[in-house]
C-alpha positions as semicolon CSV with decimal commas, in nm:
position;residue;x (nm);y (nm);z (nm)
1;M;0,980;-1,421;1,202
2;T;0,817;-1,104;1,219
3;V;0,428;-1,141;1,270
4;T;0,161;-0,874;1,288
5;C;-0,146;-0,908;1,437
6;C;-0,431;-0,791;1,209
7;I;-0,765;-0,697;1,439
8;R;-1,077;-0,690;1,244
9;Y;-1,392;-0,480;1,413
10;V;-1,752;-0,470;1,356
11;I;-1,845;-0,169;1,480
12;D;-2,162;0,028;1,576
13;P;-2,169;0,247;1,257
14;F;-2,403;0,484;1,491
15;K;-2,111;0,526;1,705
16;K;-1,794;0,542;1,483
17;D;-1,672;0,907;1,686
18;D;-1,684;0,640;2,002
19;F;-1,465;0,410;1,825
20;E;-1,225;0,680;1,696
21;A;-1,159;0,764;2,056
22;Y;-1,079;0,435;2,146
23;A;-0,871;0,414;1,825
24;R;-0,642;0,729;1,903
25;N;-0,587;0,620;2,283
26;W;-0,419;0,318;2,145
27;L;-0,141;0,532;1,925
28;T;0,026;0,553;2,277
29;I;-0,045;0,284;2,490
30;I;0,063;-0,006;2,208
31;P;0,370;0,161;2,158
32;A;0,431;0,210;2,505
33;L;0,365;-0,185;2,587
34;G;0,604;-0,315;2,312
35;G;0,363;-0,351;1,995
36;D;0,470;-0,168;1,636
37;L;0,173;-0,001;1,587
38;L;0,121;-0,018;1,189
39;G;-0,224;0,188;1,210
40;Y;-0,605;0,202;1,288
41;F;-0,842;0,196;1,004
42;L;-1,185;0,360;1,045
43;P;-1,452;0,270;0,782
44;H;-1,458;0,539;0,497
45;E;-1,638;0,464;0,202
46;G;-1,823;0,109;0,121
47;T;-1,922;-0,095;0,395
48;N;-1,930;0,155;0,691
49;N;-1,884;-0,102;0,987
50;I;-1,547;-0,256;0,981
51;A;-1,257;-0,089;1,119
52;L;-0,874;-0,275;1,144
53;A;-0,594;-0,190;1,343
54;M;-0,248;-0,392;1,248
55;I;0,015;-0,439;1,533
56;G;0,340;-0,587;1,441
57;F;0,606;-0,806;1,681
58;D;0,893;-0,972;1,631
59;S;0,734;-1,328;1,720
60;L;0,397;-1,480;1,883
61;A;0,625;-1,500;2,213
62;S;0,642;-1,141;2,180
63;Y;0,281;-1,080;2,118
64;E;0,195;-1,278;2,456
65;A;0,439;-1,100;2,650
66;Y;0,264;-0,740;2,513
67;R;-0,093;-0,896;2,574
68;G;0,025;-0,959;2,925
69;R;0,144;-0,601;2,965
70;L;-0,158;-0,509;2,861
71;R;-0,353;-0,670;3,141
72;S;-0,183;-0,502;3,369
73;D;-0,149;-0,160;3,239
74;A;-0,423;0,151;3,384
75;A;-0,420;0,310;3,072
76;S;-0,511;0,011;2,801
77;M;-0,767;-0,124;3,124
78;A;-0,895;0,231;3,103
79;N;-0,939;0,197;2,739
80;F;-1,088;-0,124;2,751
81;R;-1,359;-0,046;3,002
82;F;-1,478;0,285;2,766
83;A;-1,505;0,033;2,431
84;Q;-1,735;-0,201;2,701
85;E;-1,947;0,076;2,841
86;R;-2,013;0,250;2,540
87;K;-2,083;-0,100;2,354
88;F;-1,964;0,005;2,035
89;I;-1,752;-0,284;1,934
90;L;-2,006;-0,584;1,794
91;E;-1,774;-0,846;1,733
92;E;-1,364;-0,885;1,737
93;T;-1,151;-1,106;1,537
94;R;-0,745;-1,132;1,546
95;T;-0,527;-1,286;1,272
96;F;-0,203;-1,320;1,282
97;L;0,020;-1,259;0,947
98;Q;0,368;-1,295;0,808
99;P;0,515;-1,117;0,566
100;V;0,584;-1,223;0,207
101;S;0,945;-1,204;0,139
102;K;1,170;-1,305;-0,149
């Protein structure tokens, strides 16, 4: 069974550029650590403070192993620190989805 982790961010709309830099950093980090990055999505029209990320995994066990690699990777830890220092993420929630198939 494959699963997709959908991360919903509530961001400070006045710090959208900071969030974009944060998201761009993940474009190389996530695949290097074993996640299938489907994309990061910034607000465009309508609500100006909601951003999303979608990352695919073979299973929840694969996701848990990936999370362990994140915590020991220098680039990912630097990106987490960047977010903490700049305070552009106000809320972050995860939902795990499975694809609909025939």
